[in-house]
C-alpha positions as CSV (number, residue, x, y, z in Angstrom):
1,Q,11.2,10.4,-1.7
2,T,13.6,7.5,-0.4
3,C,14.9,5.1,-2.9
4,P,12.7,2.3,-1.8
5,C,14.7,-1.1,-2.4
6,E,13.1,-4.1,-3.1
7,Q,13.6,-5.6,0.7
8,E,11.5,-4.0,2.8
9,E,14.3,-3.5,5.5
10,F,15.7,-0.9,3.3
11,E,12.4,1.1,2.8
12,N,14.3,4.1,4.3
13,C,18.0,3.4,3.4
14,L,19.1,6.1,1.0
15,V,22.3,5.9,-0.9
16,A,24.5,9.2,-1.1
17,T,25.3,9.6,-4.6
18,A,25.7,12.7,-7.4
19,T,24.9,10.8,-10.2
20,P,22.5,7.7,-11.1
21,F,22.4,4.4,-9.9
22,Q,20.4,1.4,-10.1
23,C,19.0,0.1,-6.9
24,S,17.1,-3.2,-7.5
25,S,14.3,-2.0,-9.9
26,Y,15.0,1.2,-9.0
27,V,17.4,4.1,-10.5
28,C,18.0,7.1,-7.8
29,R,19.3,10.3,-9.2
30,G,19.9,13.8,-7.3
31,F,20.5,13.0,-4.0
32,L,22.3,15.6,-1.7
33,C,25.0,13.7,0.1
34,V,26.6,14.1,3.6
35,D,30.1,12.8,4.4
36,A,29.3,10.5,7.2
37,P,26.2,9.2,9.2
38,T,24.7,11.9,11.5
39,E,21.9,11.1,13.7
40,A,19.2,11.6,11.4
41,S,20.8,9.4,9.0
42,T,20.3,5.9,8.2
43,T,23.2,3.1,7.9
44,C,22.3,0.1,6.1
45,Q,23.6,-2.7,3.9
46,I,22.7,-2.4,0.5
47,Q,22.4,-6.1,-1.2
48,N,22.1,-7.0,-5.3
49,A,22.5,-3.3,-6.0
50,T,25.1,-1.5,-8.7
51,F,26.2,2.0,-7.4
52,I,27.9,4.5,-9.4
53,T,29.5,7.0,-7.4
54,A,31.0,10.5,-7.5
55,D,32.9,10.0,-3.8
56,T,34.8,6.7,-3.5
57,S,34.2,6.9,0.2
58,F,30.3,5.9,-0.9
59,P,29.7,2.6,-0.7
60,S,32.4,2.1,2.0
61,E,34.4,-1.1,1.7
62,D,31.9,-3.0,4.0
63,G,29.2,-2.5,1.6
64,T,27.4,0.4,4.4
65,V,26.5,3.9,3.3
66,G,25.5,6.4,5.6
67,C,23.0,9.4,4.3
68,S,20.3,11.9,5.6
69,P,16.7,10.9,4.8
70,Q,15.9,14.6,5.0
71,L,18.4,15.5,2.2
72,V,17.1,13.1,-0.4
73,S,15.6,15.5,-3.6
74,Y,13.9,12.5,-5.1
75,A,14.1,9.2,-6.4
76,L,13.0,7.9,-10.0
77,P,11.7,4.2,-10.1
78,L,13.3,2.7,-13.8
79,W,9.5,2.5,-15.1
80,Q,9.0,6.0,-14.7
81,A,11.4,6.4,-18.1
82,W,9.2,3.6,-19.7
83,P,8.1,4.9,-23.5
84,E,5.5,7.8,-23.3
85,V,3.6,6.6,-26.7
86,I,4.1,3.0,-27.9
87,E,3.6,2.2,-31.4
88,L,1.4,-0.5,-32.5
89,P,0.9,-2.4,-35.8
90,R,0.0,-0.2,-38.8
91,D,-3.9,-0.8,-39.4
92,Q,-4.2,-2.8,-35.6
93,L,-7.4,-0.6,-35.4
94,P,-7.0,-1.0,-31.4
95,E,-9.7,-0.6,-29.0
96,G,-9.5,-2.8,-25.9
97,I,-6.3,-2.8,-23.6
98,A,-5.2,-5.2,-20.8
99,A,-2.3,-6.0,-18.7
100,D,-0.4,-8.4,-17.0
101,K,0.6,-6.7,-14.3
102,E,3.0,-9.7,-13.0
103,R,5.2,-9.3,-16.0
104,D,4.5,-5.5,-17.0
105,L,3.0,-6.3,-20.2
106,L,0.3,-5.0,-21.9
107,Y,-2.2,-6.8,-24.8
108,V,-4.4,-4.6,-27.7
109,S,-7.2,-5.6,-29.5
110,S,-8.1,-4.8,-33.2
111,R,-11.0,-4.0,-34.6
112,G,-9.6,-5.2,-38.2
113,N,-9.0,-8.5,-37.9
114,G,-9.3,-9.5,-34.0
115,Q,-5.5,-10.1,-33.4
116,I,-3.9,-9.2,-29.8
117,Y,-0.7,-7.5,-29.9
118,E,1.0,-7.9,-26.5
119,I,3.5,-5.4,-25.8
120,D,6.4,-4.6,-23.4
121,A,5.8,-1.9,-21.3
122,A,9.4,-1.4,-20.5
123,T,10.6,-0.9,-23.8
124,G,7.7,-0.5,-26.1
125,G,8.3,-3.9,-28.2
126,G,6.0,-5.8,-29.1
127,Q,4.6,-9.2,-30.7
128,V,1.3,-10.9,-31.9
129,V,0.1,-13.6,-29.7
130,V,-3.4,-14.2,-31.3
131,P,-3.0,-14.2,-34.6
132,G,-5.5,-12.2,-36.7
133,V,-8.9,-14.2,-38.7
134,E,-10.7,-12.3,-41.7
135,G,-14.0,-11.1,-40.5
136,R,-13.1,-11.0,-36.9
137,R,-12.8,-8.1,-34.6
138,T,-12.1,-7.8,-31.2
139,I,-13.2,-4.8,-28.9
140,G,-12.9,-4.5,-25.1
141,L,-10.7,-6.9,-23.2
142,F,-9.9,-8.2,-19.6
143,F,-6.7,-10.2,-18.4
144,D,-7.2,-12.3,-15.5
145,Q,-4.1,-12.2,-13.9
146,R,-5.3,-15.4,-11.7
147,T,-5.3,-17.9,-14.8
148,G,-3.4,-15.9,-17.2
149,L,-6.2,-16.0,-19.7
150,L,-7.1,-13.1,-22.0
151,Y,-11.2,-12.3,-22.0
152,A,-12.4,-10.5,-25.5
153,C,-15.3,-8.9,-26.6
154,A,-15.8,-9.5,-30.3
155,A,-19.1,-7.6,-31.3
156,T,-21.8,-11.3,-31.6
157,V,-19.5,-13.3,-29.3
158,G,-17.1,-13.2,-26.4
159,Y,-13.7,-15.1,-26.7
160,V,-11.4,-16.3,-24.1
161,F,-7.6,-16.7,-25.4
162,D,-4.3,-18.2,-23.8
163,V,-1.8,-15.5,-24.5
164,S,0.9,-18.0,-23.9
165,S,0.1,-20.1,-26.8
166,G,-2.1,-18.4,-29.0
167,A,-5.1,-20.7,-28.7
168,T,-8.7,-20.0,-28.5
169,V,-9.9,-21.6,-25.6
170,V,-13.6,-20.9,-26.0
171,E,-16.0,-18.6,-28.2
172,Y,-19.2,-18.2,-26.6
173,A,-22.0,-18.1,-29.0
174,F,-24.0,-14.6,-27.7
175,D,-25.4,-13.8,-30.8
176,G,-25.0,-9.9,-29.4
177,G,-25.9,-7.2,-30.9
178,F,-22.6,-4.9,-30.2
179,V,-20.7,-7.0,-27.0
180,N,-18.4,-4.3,-26.2
181,D,-16.6,-4.8,-22.8
182,V,-15.8,-7.1,-20.3
183,I,-14.8,-7.7,-16.5
184,V,-13.7,-10.7,-14.6
185,F,-13.7,-11.1,-11.2
186,G,-14.7,-13.7,-8.0
187,S,-16.2,-16.6,-9.8
188,H,-18.0,-14.6,-12.4
189,A,-17.1,-12.7,-16.0
190,F,-19.5,-10.0,-17.4
191,F,-20.1,-8.3,-20.6
192,T,-22.0,-5.7,-22.0
193,D,-23.7,-5.1,-25.0
194,S,-24.3,-1.7,-26.4
195,R,-27.0,-2.8,-28.9
196,K,-29.2,-4.7,-26.8
197,E,-31.3,-4.6,-23.1
198,L,-28.8,-7.3,-21.7
199,L,-25.4,-8.4,-19.9
200,Y,-24.2,-11.6,-20.4
201,S,-22.1,-13.5,-17.9
202,I,-20.1,-16.7,-17.4
203,V,-19.4,-18.7,-14.0
204,L,-15.8,-20.0,-13.4
205,D,-15.2,-23.1,-11.7
206,G,-13.1,-23.2,-8.5
207,D,-10.1,-23.0,-10.5
208,F,-11.3,-19.8,-12.0
209,A,-11.4,-21.2,-15.2
210,P,-14.3,-20.2,-18.0
211,P,-16.6,-23.3,-19.0
212,T,-15.4,-24.4,-22.5
213,D,-19.1,-25.2,-23.6
214,P,-20.0,-22.0,-26.0
215,N,-23.4,-22.0,-24.8
216,A,-22.6,-21.7,-21.3
217,F,-23.6,-18.8,-20.6
218,R,-26.3,-16.4,-19.2
219,S,-28.1,-13.5,-20.5
220,H,-29.6,-11.2,-17.8
221,P,-32.2,-8.8,-18.9
222,L,-32.0,-5.2,-18.0
223,T,-34.2,-2.8,-16.2
224,G,-33.7,0.7,-15.9
225,L,-31.5,1.5,-18.5
226,N,-32.4,4.1,-20.8
227,F,-32.1,2.2,-24.0
228,D,-32.0,3.7,-27.6
229,P,-32.2,1.4,-30.6
230,T,-30.5,3.6,-32.5
231,V,-27.1,4.8,-30.4
232,N,-24.8,2.5,-28.6
233,N,-25.8,2.3,-25.0
234,L,-24.0,0.4,-22.3
235,N,-20.1,0.4,-22.9
236,G,-17.5,0.5,-20.1
237,I,-17.9,-1.8,-16.9
238,E,-16.2,-2.0,-13.9
239,V,-16.4,-3.8,-10.4
240,T,-16.5,-2.4,-6.7
241,P,-13.7,-3.3,-4.5
242,D,-16.2,-5.9,-2.8
243,N,-17.3,-7.4,-6.0
244,S,-21.0,-6.9,-4.6
245,K,-22.1,-4.2,-7.3
246,L,-21.1,-3.3,-11.4
247,L,-20.6,0.0,-12.5
248,L,-21.4,0.6,-16.1
249,I,-21.4,3.6,-18.6
250,H,-24.1,4.7,-21.1
251,G,-21.5,6.4,-23.7
252,S,-24.2,8.0,-25.8
253,F,-26.0,9.7,-23.0
254,G,-23.1,10.1,-20.2
255,I,-25.5,8.1,-17.5
256,L,-23.5,6.1,-15.1
257,Y,-25.3,3.6,-13.4
258,S,-25.1,0.4,-10.9
259,A,-26.2,-3.1,-10.4
260,P,-25.9,-5.6,-7.9
261,V,-24.0,-8.6,-9.0
262,P,-26.5,-11.7,-8.5
263,A,-25.1,-15.1,-6.9
264,P,-23.6,-17.7,-9.4
265,A,-26.5,-19.7,-8.2
266,A,-29.2,-17.2,-9.1
267,G,-29.1,-18.3,-12.8
268,A,-30.1,-16.2,-15.7
269,V,-31.7,-13.5,-13.4
270,G,-32.8,-10.2,-14.8
271,M,-30.5,-7.1,-13.5
272,E,-32.3,-3.9,-12.4
273,L,-30.0,-0.8,-12.8
274,T,-29.9,2.4,-10.9
275,A,-28.5,5.9,-12.4
276,V,-25.6,7.3,-10.4
277,P,-25.6,10.8,-9.7
278,V,-22.2,12.3,-10.7
279,T,-22.1,16.2,-10.2
280,G,-19.6,18.7,-11.4
281,T,-19.0,16.7,-14.7
282,E,-20.6,15.7,-17.6
283,L,-20.1,12.0,-18.9
284,T,-20.6,11.8,-22.5
285,R,-19.1,9.8,-25.1
286,G,-18.1,8.0,-22.0
287,D,-16.1,4.5,-23.3
288,G,-13.9,2.3,-21.0
289,L,-14.0,2.5,-17.4
290,L,-11.3,2.1,-14.6
291,L,-12.1,1.8,-10.7
292,E,-9.3,2.3,-8.4
293,D,-10.6,1.9,-4.8
294,R,-12.9,4.7,-5.0
295,T,-11.8,6.7,-7.6
296,L,-13.3,6.0,-11.4
297,Y,-11.7,7.2,-14.6
298,V,-14.2,7.3,-17.8
299,V,-12.6,7.6,-20.8
300,R,-14.5,9.8,-23.1
301,N,-13.4,9.1,-26.9
302,R,-14.0,11.7,-28.8
303,E,-13.6,14.2,-26.4
304,N,-9.8,13.2,-25.8
305,L,-10.6,13.4,-22.0
306,V,-10.0,10.9,-19.2
307,T,-12.2,12.0,-16.3
308,E,-11.8,11.2,-12.6
309,V,-14.8,10.9,-10.2
310,L,-14.5,10.3,-6.6
311,M,-17.0,7.8,-5.7
312,D,-18.9,8.0,-2.1
313,E,-18.4,4.9,0.1
314,A,-21.5,3.2,-1.0
315,Y,-20.9,3.9,-5.0
316,G,-24.1,5.2,-5.1
317,S,-22.9,8.9,-6.1
318,G,-19.7,10.5,-7.5
319,S,-18.2,13.8,-7.6
320,F,-16.0,15.7,-10.1
321,V,-12.4,15.5,-9.1
322,T,-10.3,16.2,-12.3
323,Q,-9.9,15.4,-15.7
324,Q,-6.8,14.9,-18.2
325,T,-6.0,15.6,-21.8
326,N,-2.9,14.7,-23.8
327,P,-1.7,16.0,-27.1
328,N,-0.9,12.3,-28.1
329,F,-4.9,11.5,-27.4
330,D,-6.4,10.7,-30.8
331,V,-10.0,9.4,-29.7
332,P,-8.7,7.0,-27.0
333,T,-10.8,4.2,-25.8
334,T,-9.9,1.9,-22.9
335,V,-7.8,2.3,-19.9
336,V,-5.4,0.0,-17.7
337,R,-3.3,0.6,-15.2
338,L,0.2,-0.6,-14.8
339,R,2.4,0.4,-11.9
340,E,1.8,4.1,-11.0
341,F,0.8,4.7,-15.1
342,L,-2.7,4.6,-17.1
343,Y,-2.5,3.2,-20.6
344,L,-5.0,3.9,-23.5
345,P,-4.7,3.2,-27.2
346,N,-5.5,5.7,-29.6
347,A,-8.6,4.3,-31.4
348,R,-8.8,7.2,-34.4
349,F,-12.5,6.6,-35.0
350,G,-13.4,8.6,-38.0
351,T,-9.9,8.6,-39.5
352,S,-9.9,5.9,-42.8
353,G,-7.3,5.5,-45.4
354,V,-4.6,2.4,-46.1
355,D,-1.7,1.7,-43.9
356,L,-2.8,3.9,-40.8
357,E,-0.7,4.2,-37.3
358,F,-1.7,3.5,-34.1
359,D,-0.4,3.8,-30.8
360,A,-1.0,3.5,-27.1
361,V,-0.1,6.2,-24.6
362,R,0.9,6.4,-21.2
363,I,-0.2,8.9,-18.6
364,S,0.4,9.5,-15.0
365,M,-2.6,8.8,-12.4
């Protein structure tokens, strides 16, 4: 691999060194070196970088470095060394996770008091940015990168928080059975309810801001859902890259569904769910979803698994690719991507006691 400096013109510029050095936001190590440029070499000027070299001839006085791309062993981005297990506050009781991908921050919800905990993914350090409230619980989360607002499910209601100030922007009075997960895209936000045959939506304004009227939401009756009032039904939710179709998982029965996204002007229309066949695997205990292009990651909480499914081009069927477990999993529930990793909070369902310990786990994609 190359050491991809942030500047595009240095994409294939490799630096001859026997010891680690920092190249902008990357750390590169383990190169096999050459003494001088050859026909296969790239010579370039490295800017804004700090070098530690075993050979004083590299870099040269003019700052140029010659090396052979064919002789590189590997380059390690700095974020590869971020902590794999991140400690959360005791008694956090996490379930949802979201990411500010511009600032490399994670947000984790709390079933205990609803507090939102912010994590610096690079260090694992964190702080409470939305204080807890007695009797409140937060579950699924989504961070809207466009506005810096955090959307949160909270069993019977939905919240939008400003994490920069900790303020509550709005509380939507869904009167839900168990409002569980949320996704924000285009001019929409959609919330699942695991105990009702409904989806809730809000329509964002031209600046992607949510309405501040607590009753400015729509309830969409669902058809085609294998609904059982005695269990949790719809849970995780995702949207296709063109924002035309929702993907939803029935956690108890392991059924993946799709539904067309209604136009904002359509109002509180009913929505028809269609079962999406998935071959080669079960999706029982499916919880959080993450869609990356055509790859769907399904978190299967009590199975301690992340199942990877490749969707067809129309997102009308899927096939099993692989699945991951991890010795640090303890009932992971939801998932978010940050850099080239997946992060999952351990909900530890079924674990009781006081002063409980919780964490979030990083795995490779």
